[in-house]
Structure formats: structure tokens, C-alpha cells
N, C-alpha and C positions, 0 to 999 in steps of 0.2 A: 484155821480148817480148810480155807480155800486152797492155799498153796499146797497143802497136803494132798487135796484131791487133784490138783494139777499134775502132781507127780504120778499119781495112779493113771490119769488119763494118758500121759506120756508113755507109760509102760504097757498100754492096752489093757488096763484093769479097772476102767471106769465103772463097770457094772458088778465088780466083785464085792462081796461083803468083807469087812475087815474089822480087826479090833484095834483101837487106838491106844498106843502106848504113850502116856503122857508124862514127860520128864519135867518136874517142876522145881526141883532143888530148893525147897522151903517157900516157895512164892505164896502158898496158901496161908502163910503166917505174916504176909506183908501188908502194906498200907491199903491196897485195894480191898482186901478181905476184911480189914477192920472198918473200912468205910461202908462196905456193902457186904455184910455178912451172908454167906451162902452163895456168893456170885461165882466162885470156882466150881462148886458142885453143880451149879446149873449149866455152866459151860461144859463140864465134863459130861453131863448127861447128854447135851446136844451132840458132842462128839461120838459118844457111844451109839446114840440113836441113828445118827447119820451113817455110821460105818456098819451098823446092823449087828455087830457082836460085842457090844459094850466096850469098856475101857480097861486098861491095866494101868495103875499108877506107879510111879517109881518107888515110893515107899515100900509097899508089899513086894515089888519085884526084887529088891535088894535084900530084904529080911527074910523072905520065904525060901521055899525049895527051888532048885534051878527050874528054868522054864526053857522048853524046846519050841522053837518057832519053825514051821515048815517053809515059810516065806516071809522076808522082812523088807519093807520099803522104808529107808531111813533118810530123813532130811526133807527139805521143802524147796530145794532148787533156788531159782532166782526169780520167784513170782510172789514175793512177799509184800504187795501193795506199795505203800509209800516208800518203804525201805529200798525197794527194788525198782523205783520209778524209771521209765525209759524216756528217750527223747520225744516220743509221741504222747507222753502224759496218759499212759494207760496201765491197767493191771496186766502183768504178763500172762500170755496165753488166752486172754478173754476173747480177743477177736481171732487170733490166729487158729485156735483149737475150739472155738465156741465154748470155751471153758465155763464162762459165767451162767451161760444158759443151761449147760449140763449140770453144773453145781446147783442152780435153782431147782431144776426139775427133780434131782435126786433128794434134795432136802424136803420137797413136798411129799414125795412118795414115802420117804423114811417115816414121816409123821402121818401116813395113812390118808393123804390128800392127793387128788389128781393136780398135776401141774396146771396153772391158771389158763383160762381160754383167753385168746388174744382180745384186746380192748375193742377191736373192730366188731366183735361179736355182740357188743352191747350198743351199736348205733341205733339211734331212735328211741332209746330209753334214757331215764334220769341217771347220770353216772355218779360213781362214788368218788369222792375227793376226801383226802385227810391232810390235816395241818397238825404237824407234830409238835408237841411241847418239848423243849429242852432248855438247857441253862442259858442259851443265847438270848432269849426273849422270855419276860415274865408272862404270866397267864393273862394279865390285863391286856397287854399289846396283842396277844393272839386273839383273844376273845373280841377284841375291837375289830381285828381283821375279818374274823368270820361274821361279825354283825354287819360289816359293810358288804360282804358278799350276800347275805341274806336279804338286805335292803334292795339289791339289784334284782328285781323280780325275774327278769328274763334269764339272767345268768343262774339264779338259785333254781329256777325251774329245770335247768339243763344239768346242773351239777349239785349234788348234795354234799356240801362240805362240812365235815365234822372235825372238831378239835380232839385230838388223841394223845394221851400220855401212855408210854409203855411201862411206866412204873406200876407197881402193885396196887396203888392208891388211885390209879387213873380212872377216868370215866370209860365206860363201854367195855372194859376188859379187866383182867385180874393179874396180869403179868406173866401169864402162862404162854410159853413160846409157840405152842400149837395154835392157841388162839390168835396170836399175833399173825401167824401164817394165814389163817383164815380171813383176817381182815385185809392183809396185803393181797391176797389171792384175787379179790374182786375190786381192787383199788385201781382206778384209771388215772387219777391225778394225786400225786404225791408231792407234799409241800413241807420243807424243813429247812431250818437254819443249819449251818455246817456243824461237824462234829458227830458224835454217836447218834444223834437223832436221824440222820439220813442213812444210816448203814443198811436198812432193810431194802433200799431201792434195787438191789441186785435180784430181789424176790418178786418184783413187779412183773405184771403180764406183758407179753410182746405188744408193742404199740402204746404203752402207757407213756405218761408225761411226768417228769420230775422237775419241781421248781426249787432251786437252791436260793434261799433268802439272803445268804451272806451275812455278815456281821462287821462291826467296826474293827479297824486295824490299820496296818502300814499303807495298804492300798485304799482307794475310795470306798472299796468294800472287799471283804475277805471271803473265799468260798472254800478253802481247805481242800477236802477230799474229792475234788472234781474228776480225778482220775477214774473214779468208780463209774461215773456216767459216760465218760468218753470211751471207756473200755467196752461198754455194753451196746452193741449194735442193734439191740431190740427195743431201746427206749430212747426218748427224746428229753434233752435237759434244757431248761430255760433258766435265766438268771435275773434276779432283781438287782438292777443296776444303779438305783438312787444312792449317792454318797451318804455315808454316815452309818449309824447303827440302828435306826428306827425303821419302821414300816409304815409308810403313808398310804391311806386307803386307795386313792386312784391309781397310783402306779401298781399297787397290789392287784387291784382288779383288772387292770390292763393286761397283766401277765396271765391271769386266769382266763380271760377272754382269748388270749393268744393260745393258751393251752386248749381251750375248747375248740378253736378252729382246727388245730392239729389233730385233735381226737375225732372230729367230725369228718375231716377230710381223710384220715387214716395216715398214721406215721409211715412214711417210706422206709422200708427196711431192705437191706442193712442201712442204719443211719450212717451217712458218709463220715469218714475220718475227719475230726476237727470241728464238726458241727457242735458237739456237746461241750466245747470248752468256753469258759468265761474270757473276758479280755486278759485276766492274769494267766490263765493256762495257755492261752494263744502266744503271749510274749514269752513265757518260759520255754515253750516248744520252739519259737522263732529263734530265741537266743541260743539254744542248745544246738540246733542245726547250723546256724550261722557261725558260731565260735569254732565249730569243728570242720566247717567247710574247707576242703582243699588240704586237710591234714591226714596223718596216718590213722586217725581215730574216726574219720568219717564213715568207713565201712561198719565200724561197731556201732555207731548211731543208727545207721540205716538197718541193721540186723537187730535192733531193739534190745541191744545189751543194756543192763541196768547202768545208769549214769555213774553210780558210786564205783563201778569197775573201770570207768574210763578216766585215765590220768587227767587231773585238773578239771574234771567234770563238775557241773554245778549240783554237787550232792546236797540233798536236803538234810540228811540226819533227822534231828527232832524239829526241823523247821517245816514250814509250808511254803508254797510257791511265792506267796505275797512277800515273804521276808527277803527274797531275792529280787523279785520283778520290781518292787517299790523301794529298794533301798536308796537312800538319798534323794527320794522324791521331794521331799520338802526341805531340802538343803543338806550339804555335806556334814556328817556328824564328826568327822575327824578321827574317829576310833576305828581300830581294825576289826573287821567282822568276817567271820567264816561262814561258808567257804568263800574263798577269794573269787571274785568274778571280774569281768571287764565293765566297770561301771559306765564308762563312756559309751560302749555299745549298747548297754541296757538302756541308758537315757535316750540314745538316738532311736531305739526301737520303740519307746514310749511315744516319742515325737511323731514317729511315722505312723503308729497306730492312730493317734489323735488327728493327724492330717488326713488320714483315709476316712475316719468315722467322727468328723467334728460334732455331729448331732448328738453324740452319746454324752456330752457334757454341757454345762451351763455356758451361755453366751458362745456356743459353737466352738468350745476350746477343747473338746474331746474328753473321753472318760478320765484320763489321767490328769487333765487340766493344763497340758502343756502348751496348748494353742498350736501344736505342730512345730514347736521350737522358734528360735529368733528369726525374725523376718529380715530377709537380705534387702 
């Protein structure tokens, strides 16, 4: 839905009502619908509400009488999130056209809600924080994190942290999308593991803070869709950096305290480019710019052309940044992996990062654990 809306912004149609023509080609009979019955109809309803004129599905379109359209915008351009990731690790047009904020505000108005007031308006009050349940962490782990927050009386007095499940069986809500927006609308602190659990961050108020808890994987920790936070100049992202897949109480609370400090001081906007990236995102960005420096493709990188359109670019495909940034981190595998990258350059970049930020890892060896490389 976001890239569709970007196309409308680019054509000067951001405020126009539209009818969403959804071409599915049998997808409603696929695996996703079997695992989550009704999921497609819910998404189609959101498309129709957002556009304002409902939806038209491909089945009735082909089977019924001819349709005449006065105006048609077809396609989604090159702003399709991870598929079209650029060298700055952002969603296309989010910063350049302020598209994420426009998308957020239109979604709220489509559901009869005013766009959220800035987080700074709630200074001096107990702030709302939510910790999102998803498959990365079981409920016991997350409840333990909330309990550690409650025990910190000073922190708990400043931030009311609630455990939220967006599923229909979750506490505090019923799975209704409008109710989800009502919760996010007044959320100042949003905490989630990577994956679908963090998808609502785009709807946060100006000046809110998002904490990505990460999960276990090729890197000391994996963050996946961090391009969403980096693209949004109206929110601040923090990352849980402890290696491994768990959540330790004290590092968790340290992050919440840091978020509180940012909220109390007020997040400076627009958030500078690069600030909302994890060590993983920073290295992917550094690699992309470095590998094309001085080449014919350097201009394309600077113009935010999707990496997949640049010859020999570090295209993600169905992977995430971690799969490239931490390839061979624990030793050469000997197998050919796609996409092909300059493994020596990536290794040197990891060492350079650890040399600059040794305190991010145990025994001052840096977050990637390289110690800055072999000592001369």
C-alpha cells in the first residue's frame, strides 16, 4: 500500500480518493490464507478504506461487464521497501517526499482519527509504552522484561509499559485495525523484535522512540527491517545490542532509560541521516558506498537508485542485511553464496567498525568481535 501511495504523491494526487484495483492471481488460495484465514479480506478492506472508494478485485473484473476508468495509476515504481532498498538503507521517497508522514496521516484520517499529536505534547505526563509480542520471543521472556520495568519505580512512574499482542486473542484489544491505530496514536515508546511485529512504527507520533530488540542470527544480533526507522525522519530508533537471542533485564532497562531521556529532551527533527541504523545497517551502507566509489555506478548510488538495479550491487532479494554483513564472520564456509560480494572488503569494514567502537563488545573487541583486526 505504501508504494502505491508514493506513486500518487509523485503525480500530485496525494489527497485524491481512489479505488484500489488488486490483482491477486489466485493468491487468496495460497499458504498465507490457509494459515491465517481471512487475512486477505482484512488487507483488502484496509486498501479500500485508505483509498476512500473501496476495492475492485481481479476476479470480478475479468468475469463481469467491461469497466471504464477515467484515470488509472498503474504500478508501484521503485519504492517497494526491502525489494527496492537503496544505498542509504531507507524506504524510497520517505525522506525525499516526506512520504511516510503523509502515508501515516492519511491512514489515520481514513479511519476517522486525527493524526497523532507530537510526543513532546505529553511532556510532564506518564508516557505510554508498548512491548509487542511476536514469534521472535515467547510471552514468558517479554513478561519478564515488563516485570523488570515495573520494579524500577522511577522508570515505571515515567513510562507505563504494556505488553501488546496484535492478534485477535491478545490482551487490551481485539485485532481490529482501527483499534490498533488508536493504541499507536498515543504511543511514545514502541518496542518490538524484528519482523512483522515492528511494522506499525511508521504510524508513531512525531518524536516517538522505537526500540528494535533484534534476534539471534548471522550477526551478533539481527534487526531485519531497520530501513523503516532510518527512512522516517520523525522518529528515533534504538537497538538492543547484547549478542545472542535473549533479553537481559538490565541492558533492556538501560535502553528504556535512554529512550526516556530522548523523549524528555525532545527528539530533534528531522532525525539526521544514519542515526537510526544499527551496526548492521551502517556496515551495509558503508559497503555499498565504498564498493561503488569511483565507478560509473557511483552517481546511481548517490541518487538513491535501488541497489537491485545497479550492476553487481549487494542485492538482498529475500535476504536481510545480516546475511551479507556477517557472511564468513565465524569462518569461511567454502560454499558459493549469492549475491556475490567482496568478502575481504566486508571483513575490513567490520574490523574498522570495531576499532572505532571497541566498547560495544566484550573485552573491548567491538560489536562484531574482531578486535579491530590483526595487530601489527
